[in-house]
ROVO-208878 format. One line per 8 residues: number of its first residue (from 0); for each residue x, y, z of N, C-alpha, C, O. Coordinates in pm, whole numbers, plus 50000, padded with zeros to 5 digits. Atoms other than C-alpha are relative to their C-alpha. Layout:
REM residues N
NUM> X Y Z X Y Z X Y Z X Y Z; ...
This chain:
REM residues 205
0> 50023 50030 50165 06287 92473 86453 50016 50125 49929 49987 50212 50011; 50066 49848 50122 06262 92795 86168 49885 49948 49936 49867 49838 49883; 50200 50006 50116 05893 92807 85998 50078 50089 49917 50138 50196 49925; 49981 49893 50138 05952 92877 85662 49875 49906 49894 49787 49831 49937; 50088 50025 50096 05763 92786 85336 49941 49867 49966 49847 49833 49894; 50053 50197 50004 05752 92380 85384 49950 49995 50145 49924 49877 50165; 50050 50015 49938 05617 92453 85735 49873 49915 49995 49789 49955 49914; 50149 50021 50059 05312 92248 85735 49908 50022 50135 49963 50031 50245
8> 50075 49843 49838 05005 92435 86018 49906 49881 50003 49861 49857 49891; 50099 50039 49927 04771 92197 86185 49927 50081 50081 49956 50199 50098; 50072 49887 49928 04495 92316 86410 49867 49951 50025 49817 49849 49978; 50140 50042 49909 04154 92336 86629 49910 50115 49953 49942 50232 49931; 50120 49880 50009 03827 92512 86563 49899 49939 50115 49843 49832 50140; 50120 50007 49855 03615 92569 86874 49930 50115 50036 49997 50218 50026; 50050 49915 49957 03357 92786 87001 50078 50058 50149 50043 50166 50196; 49927 49951 49917 03593 92827 87287 50160 49941 50007 50203 49857 50087
16> 49859 50087 50016 03963 92746 87180 50092 49999 50126 50047 50072 50213; 49888 49999 49876 04259 92696 87456 50125 49972 49952 50152 50003 49836; 49887 49972 50070 04603 92626 87429 50046 49860 50063 50167 49844 50047; 49982 50144 50007 04605 92240 87549 50050 49922 49888 50129 49828 49902; 49929 50074 50122 04678 92131 87196 50088 50070 49936 50164 49996 49874; 49856 49878 50017 04933 92438 87104 50072 49939 50077 50167 49895 50013; 49896 50020 49920 05116 92325 87384 50055 49830 49950 50164 49801 49901; 49923 50133 50045 05126 91925 87322 50046 49968 49863 50124 49887 49814
24> 49968 50032 50187 05113 91972 86947 50124 50039 49987 50190 49944 49946; 49883 49924 50019 05428 92194 86932 50109 49928 50057 50228 49938 50025; 49885 50035 49919 05599 92008 87165 50038 49874 49956 50155 49845 49929; 49972 50084 50101 05561 91713 87009 50100 50002 49837 50197 49934 49804; 49964 50008 50108 05618 91825 86657 50178 50082 50029 50234 50096 49920; 49876 49952 49979 05993 91998 86807 50064 49863 50062 50176 49826 50027; 49925 50129 49980 06052 91658 86987 50040 49893 49899 50124 49805 49920; 49975 50080 50067 06047 91489 86703 50047 50039 49846 50049 49958 49753
32> 49911 49883 50088 06214 91764 86453 49918 49972 49858 49973 49936 49753; 50094 49971 50090 05877 91793 86240 49995 50122 49985 49951 50201 50069; 50061 49880 50042 05871 92074 86038 49862 50012 50038 49808 49925 49969; 50139 49988 50005 05502 92154 86142 49957 50124 50161 50009 50154 50268; 50072 49911 49865 05310 92388 86391 49862 49975 50033 49826 49863 49999; 50111 50038 49904 04982 92388 86570 49935 50147 50061 49985 50202 50160; 50052 49889 49920 04768 92691 86651 49852 49950 49996 49796 49880 49912; 50181 50028 49979 04384 92677 86802 49983 50112 49941 50060 50208 49941
40> 50051 49836 50008 04123 92932 86635 49875 49973 50050 49832 49858 50051; 50154 50005 50016 03764 93016 86720 49941 50020 49882 49973 50098 49792; 50063 49991 50149 03529 92945 86462 49848 50005 50090 49839 49981 50210; 50089 50013 49983 03147 92984 86456 49931 49915 49912 49828 49849 49928; 50084 50089 50133 03073 92826 86135 50154 49918 49908 50249 49954 49838; 49936 50068 50041 03232 92542 86062 50005 49976 49882 50097 49896 49866; 50005 50031 50071 03148 92531 85705 50119 50069 49919 50186 50012 49834; 49873 49938 50064 03416 92869 85624 50144 49959 50060 50251 49965 49999
48> 49863 50119 50019 03673 92653 85835 50059 49876 49969 50163 49824 50011; 49959 50077 50103 03663 92405 85596 50076 50082 49885 50196 50080 49855; 49950 49942 50099 03680 92618 85324 50173 50055 50028 50267 50017 49958; 49905 49925 49951 03959 92828 85501 50119 49821 50007 50139 49798 49888; 49939 50111 50023 04186 92465 85539 49988 49977 49854 50100 50018 49822; 49997 50010 50134 04127 92400 85158 50114 50078 49974 50222 50036 49932; 49964 49918 50066 04247 92679 85095 50160 50073 50044 50250 50139 49993; 49853 50004 49909 04529 92707 85315 50095 49880 50006 50210 49873 50050
56> 49930 50180 49973 04622 92323 85297 50063 50029 50087 50174 50083 50087; 49932 49993 49893 04653 92305 85627 49973 49886 50003 49871 49851 49943; 50031 50136 49960 04677 91954 85740 49932 49917 49977 49909 49831 49892; 50042 50094 49877 04522 91828 85969 49909 50083 50102 49923 50204 50085; 50077 49900 49916 04267 91979 86254 49864 49926 50072 49784 49844 50029; 50068 50048 49935 04076 91927 86524 49832 50061 50030 49819 50183 50022; 50077 49915 49970 03718 91997 86616 49961 49970 50112 49986 49856 50149; 50133 50023 49899 03471 92037 86924 49914 50097 50028 49908 50210 49980
64> 50186 50003 49971 03145 92089 87047 49999 50132 49934 50098 50204 49938; 50053 50062 50036 02956 92204 86870 49980 49937 49850 49876 49912 49789; 50003 50033 50164 03086 92090 86516 50041 49859 50035 50086 49830 49924; 49983 50163 49976 03158 91694 86635 49936 49916 49855 49985 49849 49765; 50090 50066 50065 02852 91598 86469 50043 50051 49784 50094 49996 49686; 49983 49897 50110 02843 91894 86182 50141 49925 49865 50139 49883 49749; 49894 50000 50066 03175 91837 86069 49971 49875 49840 50016 49873 49725; 49977 50139 50060 03084 91497 85916 49965 50015 49826 50005 49949 49730
72> 50069 49951 50115 02874 91695 85637 50074 50077 49874 50029 50103 49763; 49862 49985 50083 03231 91815 85490 50093 49923 49998 50204 49971 49976; 49903 50063 50042 03412 91577 85460 49976 49893 49892 49862 49868 49852; 50046 50090 50114 03454 91316 85190 50013 49839 50008 49974 49751 49931; 50018 50161 49984 03542 90989 85384 49979 50024 50148 50012 50126 50207; 50006 49987 49836 03448 90905 85754 50054 49842 50033 50019 49734 49985; 49930 50136 49966 03666 90643 85918 49871 49904 50078 49774 49954 50135; 50104 50091 49937 03460 90302 86047 49948 50015 50134 49844 49959 50168
80> 50091 49980 49866 03415 90439 86425 49915 50124 50019 49833 50145 50109; 50119 49886 50030 03258 90786 86270 49883 49927 49982 49784 49944 50053; 50120 50029 50010 03029 90597 86143 49933 49942 50049 49816 49928 50012; 50107 50032 49910 02931 90428 86432 49965 50056 50126 49888 49993 50199; 49974 49864 49927 02967 90725 86665 49967 50095 49957 49993 50196 50023; 50046 49844 50043 02814 90993 86447 50024 50100 50038 49944 50190 50061; 49923 49879 49952 03065 91214 86549 50158 49999 49931 50216 49892 49915; 49848 50056 49984 03441 91289 86458 50050 50114 50037 50005 50218 49989
88> 49876 49912 49975 03728 91490 86621 50088 50070 49928 50120 50184 49962; 49890 49981 50046 03985 91510 86376 49954 49943 49849 49877 49857 49807; 50042 50029 50139 03993 91524 86028 50155 50051 49923 50196 50166 49936; 49891 49958 50111 04326 91520 85766 49940 49991 49906 49837 49935 49870; 50044 49924 50148 04344 91689 85457 50121 49975 49892 50233 50026 49887; 49883 50024 50096 04529 91558 85181 49977 50004 49841 49942 49911 49769; 49990 49906 50132 04546 91792 84853 49812 50014 50048 49734 49973 49962; 50212 49983 50012 04116 91851 84954 49970 49928 50012 49847 49928 50009
96> 50074 50153 49997 04063 91520 84987 49993 49985 50176 50103 49968 50229; 50003 49982 49870 03920 91529 85395 49936 49866 50043 49835 49805 50008; 50072 50155 49917 03872 91223 85600 50014 50045 50129 50105 50107 50184; 49982 49979 49849 03743 91227 85939 50021 49854 50070 50004 49743 50019; 49959 50096 49858 03850 91021 86289 49909 50030 50099 49855 50138 50124; 50013 49986 49848 03737 90985 86580 50077 49954 50091 50062 49832 50096; 49891 49989 49908 04031 91002 86871 49915 50013 50147 49982 50021 50250; 50032 49914 49896 03782 91103 87128 50018 49839 50049 50117 49813 50116
104> 50052 50097 49950 03661 90746 87197 50082 49920 50090 50043 49858 50189; 49893 50073 49942 04032 90604 87273 50062 50098 50127 50126 50050 50221; 49981 49931 49854 04084 90911 87532 49921 49903 50101 49978 49860 50201; 50097 50030 49917 03815 90761 87695 50002 49834 50075 49990 49794 50190; 49956 50136 49954 03886 90384 87670 50115 49951 50095 50113 49876 50193; 49907 50032 49908 04224 90392 87775 50011 50053 50170 50065 49997 50265; 50011 49926 49879 04161 90630 88058 49875 49885 50094 49903 49888 50214; 50046 50095 49967 03905 90355 88164 50043 49867 50016 49972 49796 50087
112> 49958 50095 50037 04078 90085 88099 50119 49976 50121 50130 49872 50186; 49902 49954 49866 04373 90216 88368 49929 50017 50082 49960 49944 50176; 50051 49985 49886 04117 90342 88600 49884 49862 50034 49775 49918 50017; 50078 50138 49964 03909 89998 88688 49912 50080 50052 49958 50188 50088; 50101 49960 49932 03551 90092 88833 49906 49865 50015 49880 49780 49930; 50093 50163 49985 03327 89803 88982 49840 50045 49983 49751 49959 49986; 50145 50008 50015 02989 89999 88929 49972 50053 49864 50035 50127 49789; 50082 49901 50153 02778 90097 88633 50016 50125 49987 50007 50191 50090
120> 49988 49823 50009 02825 90446 88525 49866 50050 49933 49795 49989 49853; 50104 49918 49997 02571 90707 88514 50078 50102 49862 50183 50154 49900; 49928 49939 50073 02682 90904 88153 49945 50147 49986 49848 50140 49912; 50053 49914 50029 02592 91254 88145 49976 50091 49877 50079 50124 49820; 49961 49943 50135 02479 91454 87830 50002 49871 49820 50052 49761 49798; 50024 50119 50090 02396 91278 87497 50095 50039 49879 50093 49973 49775; 49934 49914 50149 02636 91507 87242 50133 49918 49943 50182 49819 49998; 49885 50058 50068 02928 91429 86998 50113 49943 50119 50186 49856 50074
128> 49896 50061 49914 03168 91343 87329 49929 49843 50031 49981 49737 49996; 50067 50044 49934 02900 91154 87499 49991 49883 49951 49981 49779 50017; 50048 50087 50112 02845 90962 87175 50107 49879 50014 50085 49765 50057; 49864 50051 49990 03237 90859 87140 50016 49949 50165 50093 49854 50183; 49971 50082 49877 03227 90775 87525 49898 49894 50023 49911 49789 50087; 50134 50187 50010 02909 90518 87488 50095 49935 49924 50159 49874 50010; 49951 50056 50096 03119 90363 87171 50155 49944 50112 50212 49842 50075; 49853 50041 49938 03453 90310 87421 49902 49906 50151 49944 49815 50224
136> 50012 50112 49833 03222 90166 87739 49950 49859 49928 49968 49744 49970; 50025 50135 50071 03073 89937 87464 50126 49866 49974 50129 49743 49979; 49865 50036 50074 03397 89843 87344 50063 49945 50159 50102 49829 50140; 49954 50033 49826 03521 89777 87763 49906 49913 50020 49925 49859 50129; 50134 50079 49862 03182 89563 87859 49945 50081 50114 49894 50034 50215; 50065 49915 49866 03081 89877 88076 49857 50054 49960 49819 50110 49857; 50100 49951 50051 02767 89942 88109 49946 50120 50057 50014 50136 50159; 50032 49964 49988 02578 90214 88169 49858 50091 49968 49811 50042 49865
144> 50057 49948 50045 02305 90450 88132 49981 50202 49922 50068 50233 49841; 49995 49871 50048 02257 90814 88017 49898 50158 50053 49777 50172 50072; 50169 49876 49926 02046 91148 88150 50064 50101 49895 50168 50166 49882; 50008 49875 50113 01990 91353 87870 49903 50124 50035 49837 50135 50139; 50037 49815 49981 01860 91752 87819 49822 49944 50102 49804 49986 50216; 50098 49986 49933 01491 91629 87927 49988 49960 50102 49889 49999 50165; 50015 50054 49860 01572 91425 88243 50124 50077 50034 50217 49996 50046; 49914 49924 49930 01826 91714 88368 50010 49988 50174 50099 49976 50258
152> 50047 49950 49853 01666 91760 88685 50040 49828 50082 50048 49823 50205; 49962 50145 49924 01756 91371 88795 50165 50026 50057 50199 49974 50164; 49869 49964 49987 02144 91512 88788 50065 49997 50149 50171 49948 50186; 49954 49986 49833 02163 91588 89174 49960 49871 50093 49990 49835 50206; 50038 50140 49912 02013 91275 89264 50126 49873 49970 50164 49787 50049; 49924 50094 50091 02246 91070 89045 50180 49958 50152 50260 50038 50202; 49944 50079 49913 02469 90800 89299 50132 49927 49895 50153 49936 49774; 49863 50096 50077 02784 90583 89190 50135 50090 49924 50215 50178 49956
160> 49915 49909 50084 02973 90686 88920 49955 50065 49867 49900 49998 49780; 50071 49966 50091 02884 90929 88680 50155 50118 49970 50236 50177 50040; 49909 49945 50091 03096 91081 88377 49919 50097 49915 49830 50069 49835; 50066 49919 50049 03015 91427 88290 50041 50037 49864 50155 50084 49858; 49976 50013 50167 03019 91441 87879 49926 50189 49971 49916 50258 49869; 50049 49840 50077 02863 91812 87897 50101 50106 50075 50157 50088 50183; 49978 49830 49989 02992 92187 87911 50048 50020 50142 50150 50058 50199; 50039 49875 49866 02839 92276 88229 50024 49933 50137 50005 49812 50151
168> 49985 50067 49825 02915 92210 88626 49874 49914 50019 49763 49958 49990; 50097 50006 49952 02718 91967 88752 50041 49951 50192 50160 49954 50223; 50024 50011 49855 02665 91879 89165 49919 49845 50027 49824 49847 50105; 50083 50057 49971 02548 91513 89144 50032 49877 50164 50154 49859 50167; 49942 50063 49876 02587 91269 89522 50128 49919 49973 50234 49935 50034; 49916 50110 50074 02782 91005 89341 50193 50059 49973 50230 50170 50012; 49840 49981 50011 03215 91000 89244 49947 50057 49856 49870 50001 49778; 50002 49921 50145 03218 91249 88944 50122 50026 49961 50198 50102 50021
176> 49926 50007 50138 03442 91206 88665 49971 50112 49903 49887 50122 49813; 50042 49866 50115 03452 91523 88491 50108 49968 49857 50229 49942 49855; 49898 50015 50168 03571 91490 88080 49957 50139 49961 49909 50165 49850; 49933 49869 50100 03616 91849 88040 50098 50044 49999 50153 50066 50107; 49828 49970 49967 03943 91951 87965 50047 50086 50027 50162 50110 49991; 49939 49926 49903 03971 92204 88173 49980 49936 50120 49939 50040 50172; 50023 50094 49910 03921 91971 88466 50172 49897 50015 50250 49897 49920; 49912 50043 50003 04203 91769 88573 50016 49843 49906 50118 49812 49844
184> 50046 50106 50056 04044 91421 88432 49995 50003 49901 50038 49918 49822; 50013 49989 50164 03951 91573 88139 50161 50032 49914 50208 49988 49809; 49847 49983 50066 04303 91691 88062 50051 49838 49985 50083 49802 49872; 49944 50128 50015 04415 91348 88091 49929 49945 49898 49971 49938 49782; 50104 50048 50149 04150 91213 87872 50046 50080 49865 50093 50034 49762; 49934 49914 50125 04241 91478 87638 50165 49941 49955 50203 49912 49842; 49879 50052 50102 04618 91361 87645 50013 49884 49916 50079 49852 49816; 49985 50137 50071 04560 91055 87565 49919 49999 49867 49955 49927 49775
192> 50024 50007 50152 04344 91128 87271 50085 50082 49918 50102 50060 49799; 49891 49924 50101 04587 91376 87146 50078 49909 49958 50044 49864 49849; 49952 50103 50035 04828 91127 87123 49987 49908 49873 50070 49897 49783; 50027 49994 50125 04618 90950 86888 49973 50061 49864 49971 50014 49751; 50001 49884 50075 04572 91243 86723 50085 50007 49884 50076 50009 49761; 49857 49959 50059 04912 91295 86663 50036 49865 49888 50087 49894 49780; 49989 50103 50069 04937 90941 86509 49943 50004 49863 50013 49984 49763; 50047 49974 50119 04718 90994 86248 50075 50103 49938 50147 50070 49844
200> 49944 49930 50071 04845 91298 86155 50121 49997 49940 50135 50047 49829; 49868 50049 50058 05237 91167 86129 49956 49943 49886 49981 49997 49779; 50065 50096 50091 05047 90883 85933 50068 50087 49881 50163 50069 49804; 50071 49949 50129 04939 91134 85711 50128 50111 49930 50149 50143 49813; 49841 49910 50039 05291 91373 85722 50047 49976 49825 50150 50028 49781
């Protein structure tokens, strides 16, 4: 596909940018003959990144930690699930009008819908991804408890099913499901949510 002056740009902003989004979205754009490209960017200032989005007319972008809650302050509209979760990971730009969505919860929802567990869950962390996961588990009727920073010393003792929603290594006693996008499980969840992001981008295309 030829990149020209009409090529739409999509991107992500992160402290630690990776290639997963680039590979997924650029493949989908090519597969569906859409004149668009996707690029991941390093950012340590989400306000300046949002200014760049408007200046360059970037059509949509994703955010990762620690921007998932902060981004809400810089958009014009939030979707219902963002209001409930208190965090967003996907934003569309329509002529400078920014709308935030959360597709993280859908990735978690679809993963746990397919991989059923018969035990209560322990969620590690209480950041943006954790809040999206809590929302997903509430929709699925899965009960859980949360281990936050002030009780982190309890992590090594945890048994049962443990879902890591933090960026750190953890070593509990039980069965660990690691939600980080660098892990096998995390990549599966990330792909499921990326499909939902793609649908949003295309609807706004």
